[in-house]
C-alpha positions in Angstrom: -92.5 -33.3 -21.0 -92.1 -37.0 -20.2 -90.5 -37.6 -23.6 -88.1 -34.7 -23.2 -87.2 -35.7 -19.6 -86.4 -39.2 -20.7 -84.3 -38.0 -23.6 -82.3 -35.6 -21.3 -82.0 -38.4 -18.7 -80.5 -40.8 -21.3 -77.9 -38.2 -22.3 -76.6 -36.6 -19.1 -73.9 -34.0 -19.2 -71.7 -32.7 -16.4 -71.3 -29.1 -15.3 -70.3 -26.7 -18.1 -70.5 -29.5 -20.6 -74.3 -29.3 -21.2 -73.9 -28.8 -25.0 -76.6 -31.2 -26.2 -79.0 -30.2 -23.5 -78.6 -26.5 -24.0 -78.9 -26.9 -27.8 -82.2 -28.9 -27.2 -83.5 -26.2 -24.9 -82.6 -23.4 -27.3 -84.1 -25.0 -30.4 -87.4 -25.7 -28.6 -87.6 -22.1 -27.2 -86.9 -20.6 -30.6 -89.6 -22.8 -32.2 -92.1 -21.5 -29.6 -91.3 -17.8 -30.3 -88.9 -17.0 -27.6 -85.9 -14.7 -28.1 -83.0 -17.0 -27.1 -79.5 -16.1 -25.9 -77.0 -18.9 -25.6 -73.6 -19.2 -24.0 -74.3 -17.2 -20.9 -71.9 -18.4 -18.2 -70.6 -21.1 -20.6 -73.5 -23.3 -21.6 -76.4 -21.3 -20.0 -79.5 -20.4 -22.0 -82.0 -17.6 -21.5 -85.3 -17.6 -23.3 -87.2 -14.3 -23.2 -90.9 -13.7 -24.1 -92.5 -10.3 -24.0 -96.2 -9.8 -23.3 -98.2 -6.7 -24.3 -95.9 -3.7 -24.6 -93.4 -5.2 -22.1 -93.8 -2.3 -19.6 -95.1 -4.6 -16.8 -93.1 -6.7 -14.3 -90.1 -8.8 -15.3 -90.3 -12.4 -14.1 -87.4 -14.8 -13.9 -87.8 -18.6 -13.5 -84.7 -20.8 -13.3 -84.0 -24.5 -14.0 -80.7 -26.4 -13.7 -79.5 -28.7 -16.4 -76.4 -30.6 -15.3 -75.9 -34.2 -14.2 -73.6 -35.9 -11.6 -70.5 -38.1 -12.0 -72.4 -41.3 -10.9 -73.0 -44.6 -12.7 -76.7 -45.2 -12.9 -78.1 -48.5 -11.4 -81.9 -48.1 -11.9 -82.2 -50.5 -14.8 -84.9 -48.2 -16.3 -85.5 -48.1 -20.1 -84.5 -44.5 -20.1 -81.4 -45.0 -18.0 -78.2 -43.1 -18.8 -76.4 -44.2 -21.9 -73.1 -42.9 -20.5 -71.3 -44.8 -17.8 -70.1 -42.6 -15.0 -72.8 -39.9 -15.6 -76.4 -39.7 -14.6 -79.2 -37.3 -13.6 -79.1 -38.3 -10.0 -80.6 -35.0 -8.7 -83.6 -34.5 -11.0 -82.3 -31.6 -13.1 -83.7 -33.4 -16.1 -87.1 -33.1 -14.5 -86.6 -29.4 -13.6 -85.6 -28.6 -17.2 -88.5 -30.5 -18.7 -90.9 -28.8 -16.3 -89.7 -25.3 -17.4 -89.9 -26.3 -21.0 -93.4 -27.5 -20.6 -94.4 -24.2 -19.0 -92.6 -22.3 -21.8 -94.7 -24.1 -24.4 -98.0 -23.3 -22.7 -97.1 -19.6 -22.0 -96.0 -19.0 -25.6 -99.3 -20.4 -26.8 -101.1 -18.2 -24.2 -99.3 -15.1 -25.4 -100.3 -15.7 -29.0 -104.0 -16.2 -28.0 -106.5 -13.5 -28.8 -106.9 -10.8 -26.1 -104.1 -12.0 -23.9 -104.3 -9.8 -20.8 -100.7 -10.2 -19.7 -98.1 -7.4 -19.8 -94.4 -7.7 -18.9 -91.4 -9.9 -19.6 -90.7 -13.5 -18.9 -87.1 -14.6 -18.6 -86.6 -18.4 -18.5 -83.1 -19.2 -17.2 -81.6 -22.6 -18.0 -78.5 -22.8 -15.8 -75.5 -25.0 -16.2 -73.2 -26.5 -13.4 -75.3 -26.3 -10.3 -73.4 -29.3 -9.0 -69.9 -27.9 -9.5 -69.7 -26.2 -6.1 -68.3 -22.8 -5.4 -68.0 -20.8 -8.6 -70.7 -22.9 -10.3 -73.2 -22.0 -13.0 -75.3 -19.4 -11.2 -72.3 -17.4 -10.2 -70.8 -17.7 -13.7 -74.1 -16.5 -15.3 -74.3 -13.5 -13.0 -70.6 -12.6 -13.7 -71.5 -12.9 -17.4 -74.1 -10.1 -16.9 -77.3 -12.2 -16.5 -79.3 -9.7 -14.6 -77.9 -6.7 -16.4 -78.9 -8.2 -19.7 -82.2 -9.7 -18.4 -83.4 -7.6 -15.5 -85.9 -9.4 -13.2 -88.1 -8.0 -10.5 -88.3 -11.4 -8.9 -86.9 -14.8 -9.6 -88.1 -18.3 -8.7 -86.8 -21.9 -8.8 -87.8 -25.4 -7.6 -86.3 -28.7 -6.6 -87.7 -32.1 -6.1 -87.5 -33.7 -2.6 -87.5 -37.5 -2.2 -89.5 -38.6 0.9 -92.1 -35.8 0.5 -95.2 -37.2 -1.2 -95.9 -36.2 -4.8 -98.5 -33.5 -4.8 -97.1 -31.9 -1.7 -94.6 -29.0 -1.4 -92.9 -27.0 1.3 -91.2 -23.6 1.5 -90.4 -20.9 4.0 -89.6 -17.2 4.0 -86.1 -16.3 5.2 -83.1 -18.7 5.4 -84.2 -21.9 3.8 -81.0 -23.8 2.8 -77.5 -23.8 4.3 -74.3 -22.3 3.1 -71.6 -24.9 2.2 -67.9 -24.3 2.7 -64.9 -26.6 2.4 -61.8 -26.6 4.6 -58.5 -28.3 3.8 -56.1 -28.8 6.7 -52.5 -30.0 6.5 -50.8 -30.5 9.9 -47.0 -30.7 9.6 -45.1 -32.6 12.3 -41.9 -34.6 12.5 -41.9 -38.2 11.6 -40.2 -40.9 13.7 -40.3 -44.4 15.1 -43.5 -45.4 16.9 -41.4 -46.7 19.8 -39.6 -43.4 20.3 -42.3 -40.7 20.2 -40.2 -38.3 22.2 -37.9 -37.9 19.1 -40.9 -37.1 16.8 -43.7 -34.5 16.7 -46.9 -36.5 16.2 -49.5 -34.7 13.9 -52.1 -37.4 14.5 -52.5 -36.2 18.1 -53.2 -32.7 16.8 -55.8 -34.2 14.4 -57.5 -36.1 17.3 -57.6 -32.9 19.4 -59.0 -30.9 16.5 -61.7 -33.6 15.8 -63.0 -33.4 19.4 -62.7 -29.6 19.6 -64.6 -28.9 16.4 -67.9 -30.0 17.8 -67.6 -27.6 20.8 -67.9 -24.8 18.3 -71.4 -25.9 17.5 -72.4 -26.5 21.1 -70.6 -23.5 22.7 -70.0 -20.8 20.2 -73.2 -20.7 18.1 -76.4 -19.2 19.2 -78.6 -22.2 20.3 -81.3 -21.0 17.9 -78.9 -20.9 14.9 -77.9 -23.9 12.8 -74.5 -25.1 11.9 -72.9 -28.4 10.9 -69.2 -29.3 10.9 -68.3 -32.7 9.5 -64.8 -34.2 8.9 -65.2 -36.1 5.6 -61.6 -37.1 5.1 -58.7 -37.8 7.5 -55.5 -39.3 6.3 -52.3 -39.9 8.2 -49.4 -42.3 7.8 -48.7 -45.6 6.0 -47.6 -48.0 8.7 -48.7 -48.9 12.2 -45.2 -48.3 13.8 -44.3 -45.1 12.1 -45.2 -41.6 13.3 -46.0 -39.8 10.2 -44.7 -36.5 9.0 -48.1 -34.9 8.3 -51.8 -35.4 8.7 -54.5 -34.1 6.4 -58.2 -33.4 7.0 -61.0 -32.1 4.8 -64.1 -30.6 6.4 -67.6 -29.7 5.3 -68.9 -26.6 7.1 -72.6 -25.5 6.8 -74.7 -22.8 8.4 -78.3 -21.5 8.0 -77.6 -17.9 9.0 -74.9 -15.7 7.4 -73.8 -14.6 11.0 -73.4 -18.3 12.0 -71.4 -18.9 8.9 -69.0 -16.1 9.9 -68.8 -17.4 13.5 -68.0 -20.9 12.3 -65.2 -19.7 10.0 -63.5 -17.6 12.6 -63.7 -20.1 15.5 -62.8 -23.0 13.3 -59.7 -21.2 12.0 -58.6 -20.1 15.5 -59.2 -23.6 17.0 -57.2 -25.4 14.3 -54.3 -23.0 14.4 -54.0 -22.9 18.2 -54.4 -26.7 18.6 -51.5 -27.2 16.2 -49.4 -24.6 18.1 -50.2 -26.3 21.4 -48.6 -29.5 20.1 -45.7 -27.8 18.4 -46.8 -28.5 14.9 -47.3 -26.3 11.8 -50.6 -26.0 10.0 -51.7 -25.0 6.5 -55.4 -24.2 6.4 -57.3 -23.4 3.2 -60.9 -22.2 3.8 -62.9 -22.3 0.5 -66.2 -20.4 0.6 -68.9 -22.3 -1.3 -72.5 -21.5 -1.8 -74.0 -18.9 0.5 -77.1 -19.2 2.6 -80.2 -19.4 0.5 -82.7 -16.8 1.7 -86.3 -16.6 0.4 -87.7 -13.0 0.3 -91.0 -12.5 2.1 -93.1 -11.0 -0.7 -92.2 -13.4 -3.5 -92.5 -16.3 -1.1 -96.0 -15.2 -0.2 -97.0 -14.9 -3.9 -95.6 -18.4 -4.7 -97.3 -19.9 -1.7 -100.7 -18.5 -2.9 -100.1 -20.0 -6.4 -98.9 -23.3 -4.9 -102.1 -23.6 -2.8 -104.1 -23.3 -6.0 -102.1 -25.9 -7.8 -101.4 -28.5 -5.1 -104.3 -27.8 -2.8 -104.3 -25.7 0.4 -103.6 -28.6 2.8 -100.7 -29.9 0.6 -98.6 -26.7 0.9 -96.4 -26.2 4.0 -95.5 -22.5 4.1 -93.4 -23.0 7.2 -91.3 -25.9 6.0 -88.3 -27.1 7.8 -85.0 -25.6 6.6 -82.6 -27.9 4.6 -79.0 -28.5 5.6 -78.1 -29.0 1.9 -77.0 -26.1 -0.3 -77.9 -24.7 -3.6 -76.3 -22.2 -5.9 -79.6 -20.5 -6.7 -78.7 -18.7 -3.5 -76.3 -16.5 -5.6 -79.3 -15.4 -7.7 -81.4 -14.6 -4.6 -78.6 -12.4 -3.4 -79.1 -10.3 -6.6 -82.8 -10.4 -7.0 -85.6 -11.1 -4.5 -87.3 -14.4 -5.0 -88.2 -17.8 -3.7 -87.0 -21.4 -4.0 -89.6 -24.2 -3.3 -89.4 -27.9 -2.7 -91.9 -30.3 -4.4 -92.3 -33.9 -3.3 -90.7 -36.7 -5.4 -92.4 -39.6 -3.5 -90.6 -42.7 -2.3 -88.6 -43.2 -5.6 -90.8 -46.1 -6.7 -90.4 -47.1 -10.3 -93.1 -48.5 -12.6 -90.2 -50.2 -14.5 -86.6 -51.1 -13.7 -85.2 -52.1 -10.3 -86.9 -50.5 -7.3 -84.7 -50.9 -4.2 -86.7 -48.7 -1.9 -86.6 -45.0 -1.0 -83.4 -43.2 -1.6 -82.2 -39.6 -1.7 -80.8 -37.6 -4.5 -77.2 -38.2 -5.5 -77.9 -42.0 -5.3 -77.4 -44.4 -8.3 -80.9 -45.7 -7.8 -82.6 -42.3 -7.9 -85.0 -41.2 -10.6 -87.2 -38.1 -11.0 -90.9 -38.8 -10.6 -92.7 -38.1 -13.9 -95.9 -37.4 -11.9 -94.3 -34.1 -11.0 -94.0 -32.8 -14.5 -97.6 -31.5 -15.0 -97.7 -30.2 -11.4 -94.4 -28.3 -11.8 -95.4 -26.9 -15.1 -98.7 -25.8 -13.8 -97.0 -24.1 -10.9 -94.8 -22.0 -13.2 -97.6 -21.2 -15.6 -99.9 -20.1 -12.8 -97.2 -18.0 -11.3 -96.5 -16.3 -14.6 -100.2 -15.6 -15.1 -100.4 -14.0 -11.6 -97.2 -12.1 -11.9 -97.7 -10.7 -15.3 -101.4 -9.9 -15.0 -100.4 -6.9 -12.8 -98.6 -3.8 -13.8 -97.2 -3.6 -10.3 -94.5 -6.0 -8.9 -96.0 -8.9 -7.0 
């Protein structure tokens, strides 16, 4: 797994361009006896393995394969060979973990008197980092669950800052939705010394900036979670010219679907009415991104039980704090009940290369912790043994 992970890390591929990675995955799965289907949702791969007569439960496990448009700065021997591309989120590790589990489970199936019965669907997904309309949604639209039915589906992600050997999860809403809003406020330009002859869009932008935060504090249920951040604000080119227009781009996140709907409605109303109050026109584009990721109760309980066996009872937090980040595995959980779990990645320390201290994912100094490889693979193997040992859905 370590060799595979380093190979994938050295050859990162962006969303829907995972040609080398998907080919590597497919070749390995075929060699281990899986029935392999390529090209699902673009560069997605599904490896299917049948146990017994196949009449038992159908289990899905997913790993993401894509990298990010970041230039790596770790200095590691296995650093990216492609400037401007790196595995800065650990998808190389997620893929290697699932491949390791696949190898073990294929050998287990071929052993004498294997007691398992059912179907294992290993889903290697492209383009998790693309945003709305990413790889999960594309695979679903390409008939993923019609062609490969699953009774439950599972996935994992590494979490920097959480110690290796620890993991956390929770039933219910676990990760936020993520929407993007583009706002263009159209005013009337003029001389900064004669504002009465112009219509200043920057005043509208300032009023909107202040008003947005009142949506969180005054319109959301205090026990619901929402985040509104203005990531981009652009207006004008010179200090003494009132500009024609002003542009904003916002990130909007919510942990409950109802909160997401409230944020969208109130934000739209506030922006439109603020512009009207200052005699400006506004063009607002609200782009729905990933939905709220919701873990189903029964699959979560089953995964927690397995995780406690693998990581140790005291190292599994089954009431983990929700995450304000988003994840397109949420689309799959809208189709099939399942669970998404976080496993610790440590403090990002490197045995080799440049170690600049702890950092998050999406950072040029990040690297997946190889100590997670056997833990993650054992988690998936143990889950499959539990899930496919019963003739009833777990």
